[in-house]
C-alpha positions as a Markdown table, in Angstrom:
| # | Residue | x | y | z |
|---|---|---|---|---|
| 1 | Met | 256.7 | 72.3 | -74.3 |
| 2 | Ser | 257.9 | 69.2 | -76.2 |
| 3 | Glu | 254.9 | 69.4 | -78.5 |
| 4 | Ala | 255.7 | 73.1 | -79.3 |
| 5 | Leu | 259.3 | 72.1 | -80.1 |
| 6 | Thr | 258.0 | 69.3 | -82.4 |
| 7 | Leu | 255.7 | 71.7 | -84.2 |
| 8 | Ala | 258.3 | 74.4 | -84.4 |
| 9 | Arg | 261.1 | 72.2 | -85.8 |
| 10 | Pro | 260.0 | 72.1 | -89.4 |
| 11 | Tyr | 259.4 | 75.9 | -89.5 |
| 12 | Ala | 262.9 | 76.5 | -88.0 |
| 13 | Arg | 264.5 | 74.2 | -90.5 |
| 14 | Ala | 262.7 | 75.9 | -93.4 |
| 15 | Ala | 263.6 | 79.3 | -92.1 |
| 16 | Phe | 267.3 | 78.3 | -91.7 |
| 17 | Ser | 267.4 | 76.9 | -95.2 |
| 18 | Val | 266.0 | 80.1 | -96.7 |
| 19 | Ala | 268.3 | 82.3 | -94.6 |
| 20 | Lys | 271.4 | 80.2 | -95.4 |
| 21 | Asp | 270.6 | 80.2 | -99.1 |
| 22 | Gly | 270.3 | 84.0 | -99.0 |
| 23 | Gly | 273.5 | 84.4 | -96.9 |
| 24 | Arg | 271.5 | 86.1 | -94.2 |
| 25 | Thr | 271.5 | 83.8 | -91.2 |
| 26 | Gln | 272.6 | 86.5 | -88.8 |
| 27 | Ala | 269.9 | 88.9 | -90.0 |
| 28 | Trp | 267.2 | 86.2 | -89.8 |
| 29 | Ser | 268.4 | 85.3 | -86.3 |
| 30 | Asn | 267.9 | 89.0 | -85.3 |
| 31 | Met | 264.5 | 89.3 | -87.1 |
| 32 | Leu | 263.2 | 86.0 | -85.5 |
| 33 | Gly | 264.4 | 87.2 | -82.1 |
| 34 | Phe | 262.6 | 90.5 | -82.6 |
| 35 | Ala | 259.4 | 88.8 | -83.7 |
| 36 | Ala | 259.5 | 86.2 | -80.9 |
| 37 | Gln | 259.9 | 89.0 | -78.3 |
| 38 | Ala | 257.1 | 91.1 | -80.0 |
| 39 | Ser | 254.8 | 88.1 | -79.9 |
| 40 | Gly | 255.2 | 87.9 | -76.1 |
| 41 | Val | 253.9 | 91.5 | -75.5 |
| 42 | Ala | 250.5 | 91.5 | -73.9 |
| 43 | Gly | 248.8 | 93.9 | -76.4 |
| 44 | Val | 250.3 | 92.1 | -79.4 |
| 45 | Gln | 249.2 | 88.7 | -78.0 |
| 46 | Ala | 245.7 | 90.0 | -77.8 |
| 47 | Val | 245.7 | 90.8 | -81.5 |
| 48 | Leu | 247.5 | 87.6 | -82.5 |
| 49 | Gly | 245.1 | 85.5 | -80.6 |
| 50 | His | 242.0 | 87.2 | -82.0 |
| 51 | Pro | 240.1 | 84.8 | -84.3 |
| 52 | Thr | 239.4 | 87.5 | -86.9 |
| 53 | Ala | 242.9 | 89.0 | -87.1 |
| 54 | Ser | 244.2 | 88.8 | -90.6 |
| 55 | Ala | 247.6 | 87.3 | -91.5 |
| 56 | Asp | 248.8 | 90.7 | -92.8 |
| 57 | Thr | 247.8 | 92.4 | -89.5 |
| 58 | Met | 249.7 | 89.8 | -87.5 |
| 59 | Val | 252.8 | 90.1 | -89.8 |
| 60 | Asp | 252.8 | 93.9 | -89.6 |
| 61 | Leu | 253.0 | 93.7 | -85.8 |
| 62 | Leu | 255.9 | 91.3 | -85.9 |
| 63 | Met | 258.1 | 92.7 | -88.7 |
| 64 | Pro | 261.2 | 94.4 | -87.3 |
| 65 | Pro | 261.4 | 98.1 | -88.2 |
| 66 | Gly | 263.7 | 99.0 | -91.0 |
| 67 | Asp | 264.2 | 95.5 | -92.4 |
| 68 | Ser | 261.9 | 94.6 | -95.3 |
| 69 | Asp | 263.2 | 91.1 | -96.2 |
| 70 | Pro | 260.4 | 89.7 | -98.4 |
| 71 | Asn | 261.3 | 86.1 | -97.6 |
| 72 | Phe | 261.1 | 86.8 | -93.9 |
| 73 | Arg | 257.7 | 88.5 | -94.3 |
| 74 | Gln | 256.5 | 85.5 | -96.3 |
| 75 | Phe | 257.7 | 83.2 | -93.6 |
| 76 | Leu | 255.7 | 85.1 | -91.0 |
| 77 | Val | 252.7 | 85.0 | -93.4 |
| 78 | Val | 252.9 | 81.2 | -93.5 |
| 79 | Leu | 253.1 | 81.1 | -89.7 |
| 80 | Ala | 250.1 | 83.4 | -89.4 |
| 81 | Glu | 248.0 | 81.6 | -91.9 |
| 82 | Asn | 248.7 | 78.3 | -90.2 |
| 83 | Arg | 247.9 | 79.8 | -86.8 |
| 84 | Arg | 251.5 | 79.0 | -85.6 |
| 85 | Ile | 252.6 | 82.5 | -84.6 |
| 86 | Asp | 252.7 | 81.3 | -81.0 |
| 87 | Leu | 255.6 | 79.0 | -81.9 |
| 88 | Leu | 257.9 | 82.0 | -82.7 |
| 89 | Pro | 260.0 | 81.7 | -79.5 |
| 90 | Glu | 260.6 | 78.0 | -80.1 |
| 91 | Val | 261.3 | 78.6 | -83.8 |
| 92 | Ala | 263.8 | 81.4 | -82.9 |
| 93 | Ala | 265.6 | 79.1 | -80.4 |
| 94 | Leu | 265.8 | 76.2 | -82.8 |
| 95 | Phe | 267.0 | 78.5 | -85.6 |
| 96 | Asp | 269.8 | 79.8 | -83.4 |
| 97 | Gln | 270.7 | 76.3 | -82.5 |
| 98 | Gln | 271.0 | 75.3 | -86.1 |
| 99 | Arg | 273.0 | 78.4 | -86.9 |
| 100 | Ala | 275.5 | 77.7 | -84.1 |
| 101 | Glu | 275.9 | 74.1 | -85.4 |
| 102 | Ser | 276.3 | 75.3 | -88.9 |
| 103 | Glu | 278.9 | 77.9 | -87.9 |
| 104 | Arg | 280.6 | 75.3 | -85.6 |
| 105 | Val | 280.1 | 77.4 | -82.5 |
| 106 | Val | 279.4 | 76.0 | -79.1 |
| 107 | Lys | 277.3 | 78.3 | -76.9 |
| 108 | Ala | 278.3 | 77.9 | -73.2 |
| 109 | Thr | 276.8 | 79.5 | -70.1 |
| 110 | Val | 279.3 | 79.8 | -67.3 |
| 111 | Thr | 277.7 | 80.3 | -63.9 |
| 112 | Ser | 280.1 | 81.2 | -61.2 |
| 113 | Ala | 279.9 | 82.1 | -57.5 |
| 114 | Gln | 281.4 | 85.5 | -58.2 |
| 115 | Pro | 281.9 | 87.5 | -61.4 |
| 116 | Met | 284.9 | 86.2 | -63.5 |
| 117 | Asp | 287.6 | 88.5 | -64.8 |
| 118 | Glu | 288.4 | 88.8 | -68.5 |
| 119 | Ala | 291.7 | 86.8 | -68.1 |
| 120 | Ser | 289.9 | 83.8 | -66.4 |
| 121 | Leu | 287.2 | 83.9 | -69.1 |
| 122 | Ala | 289.7 | 83.9 | -71.9 |
| 123 | Lys | 291.6 | 81.0 | -70.4 |
| 124 | Leu | 288.4 | 79.1 | -69.8 |
| 125 | Gly | 287.3 | 79.8 | -73.4 |
| 126 | Glu | 290.5 | 78.5 | -74.8 |
| 127 | Ser | 290.2 | 75.3 | -72.7 |
| 128 | Leu | 286.6 | 74.8 | -73.9 |
| 129 | Arg | 287.7 | 75.4 | -77.5 |
| 130 | Lys | 290.3 | 72.7 | -77.2 |
| 131 | Arg | 287.9 | 70.3 | -75.6 |
| 132 | Phe | 285.1 | 70.7 | -78.1 |
| 133 | Gly | 287.2 | 71.4 | -81.2 |
| 134 | Gln | 285.0 | 74.4 | -82.0 |
| 135 | Gln | 284.7 | 78.1 | -81.4 |
| 136 | Val | 283.0 | 78.8 | -78.0 |
| 137 | Glu | 280.6 | 81.7 | -77.3 |
| 138 | Ile | 280.5 | 82.3 | -73.6 |
| 139 | Thr | 277.8 | 84.0 | -71.6 |
| 140 | Thr | 278.2 | 84.5 | -67.9 |
| 141 | Ala | 275.9 | 84.4 | -64.9 |
| 142 | Val | 276.5 | 84.7 | -61.2 |
| 143 | Asp | 274.9 | 82.5 | -58.5 |
| 144 | Ala | 276.3 | 83.0 | -55.0 |
| 145 | Ala | 274.6 | 79.7 | -53.9 |
| 146 | Leu | 277.4 | 77.8 | -55.7 |
| 147 | Ile | 279.8 | 78.9 | -52.9 |
| 148 | Gly | 282.8 | 78.7 | -55.2 |
| 149 | Gly | 283.8 | 77.3 | -58.6 |
| 150 | Ala | 281.7 | 77.3 | -61.6 |
| 151 | Val | 279.1 | 75.3 | -63.7 |
| 152 | Ile | 279.6 | 75.2 | -67.4 |
| 153 | Asp | 276.5 | 74.4 | -69.5 |
| 154 | Thr | 276.7 | 73.8 | -73.2 |
| 155 | Gly | 273.3 | 72.3 | -73.6 |
| 156 | Asp | 274.6 | 68.8 | -74.3 |
| 157 | Val | 277.4 | 68.8 | -71.7 |
| 158 | Val | 277.3 | 70.2 | -68.2 |
| 159 | Ile | 280.6 | 70.5 | -66.3 |
| 160 | Asp | 279.8 | 71.1 | -62.6 |
| 161 | Gly | 282.9 | 72.2 | -60.7 |
| 162 | Ser | 281.0 | 74.1 | -58.0 |
| 163 | Leu | 281.9 | 73.8 | -54.4 |
| 164 | Arg | 278.3 | 73.3 | -53.6 |
| 165 | Thr | 278.2 | 70.1 | -55.7 |
| 166 | Lys | 281.5 | 68.8 | -54.3 |
| 167 | Leu | 280.3 | 69.3 | -50.7 |
| 168 | Ala | 277.0 | 67.5 | -51.6 |
| 169 | Arg | 279.0 | 64.6 | -53.0 |
| 170 | Leu | 281.3 | 64.5 | -49.9 |
| 171 | Gly | 278.2 | 64.5 | -47.7 |
| 172 | Ala | 276.7 | 61.6 | -49.6 |
| 173 | Ala | 279.9 | 59.6 | -49.5 |
| 174 | Leu | 280.2 | 60.2 | -45.7 |
| 175 | Ala | 276.5 | 59.2 | -45.2 |
| 176 | Asn | 277.2 | 55.8 | -46.9 |
């Protein structure tokens, strides 16, 4: 996995540079997401992995319908010619990470024991915005095993306020 990230990083940087220069970072993010998903489909993987598959054939399978960005097409051609199409999921993830940093947006995943209402999410979002000094994009998940509370994961920072963790710490303290 780390080798794939290492190989994907220069491609993601190049893609981000081209997209940013063209003012199309959102469009490129969408196109990379589409191509990454398409590359994971079993039938498409068979064609992409075939040693005689041409770069144009591979690119035609991965181009999003309706968008004919010549720079994106050329980017896919470079990946195909270098036999790096399999890095598309990592390239897309690294691209989105660079885009979020560029737009000064922190992506946070909030996992709670029960679904959170809109008012609680808005209050939490405001608190996170103050803490990080950036806009915060929140995605939610539910994990009943947390018992109560929530875990906030921003990638670099994890804030674990779950009842499960508090009980585990209490148990550890009592055992000592």
